[in-house]
N, C-alpha and C positions, 0 to 999 in steps of 0.2 A: 738513277740519279737522285734518289730520295735522300742520300747522305749529305747532300750539299744544302747549306742554308743560303738560298739565293738572295734573300733580302740583305743578309749580312755581307755577302760578296758584292752586291750592288752598292752598298754603303762604302765598302772599302775602295771600290773603283772610283766612286765620286770623290772621296777624300784624297786618294792618290793622284787623281787627274789634276787636282788644283794645287799640288805642291810646287812651291817656288824653287826653281833650280838653285838659286843662290843660297837657300837654306839646307841644301843637301851636302852631307859630308861623304866623301868617296869611300871611307872605311865603313860607312853604314849601309852601303848599297850591295846587293847581291851580285856575285860574279855569275854570269849567265851559264858558264860551263859547269858550275856546281849545282845547278838546278836539274834534278833528275825527274823526268816524266815518263811514265810507262807508255811506250809507243803502241802497245797492243790495244789500248783503250780507244773508244770512239773519239773523234776529234772534239766534240763538245765537252767530254769529260777531261780530255787533255788540257783544254783551255781553262776549265774550272780548277784543275789541279795546279796549273801554273799560277793562277790568281791566288790560290791558297798558299802555295809554297814560297812566293816572293814577298818581300817586304813592300815593294811597290812595283806592280807589273808594268808601269810606264817608264821606270827608271832602273837601269841596271848597268853593270860593267861588262865590257868585252875586252879581255886581256888588259885589265886595269884602266881602261878608258871609259869615261862616263857616257852613257847613251840614253837618250830620251826618245820615246816614240809617241807620236800623236796621230790622231785620225781625223780626217776632214769629213764633213757631212756632205759627201758628193757620191756620184755613181761610179767614180773612177776607182779602180782596184789598185792595190800595191803593185801588181805586175804592170799595169798601164803606166804608172808613175815611173817605175824603174826603166821600162822600155824607153820612155821619153828622155830620161836622163842619159841613157846610153846612146840613143840616137844623136842627141846634142853633143855629146863628148866626141863621138867618132864621125863627125861630118866631114 
């Protein structure tokens, strides 16, 4: 993993995390299906490659629709959150 400049990637993440969605143009955002990551690499390297290959790893398009991801500072996992959403939908 020596090929990655971790400091530079951390700075990119900080910059991208604070982007105002109102300032984002749809045509300037990566289509998620166009981002190719080598699945044979370890998960840490795949994450770093994703950060490098995307303009903004927090904002991308899925079939032309703008998607923004955010992370909370909690112990809940994404799976926990999705499970709760599905339980509430199908009561």
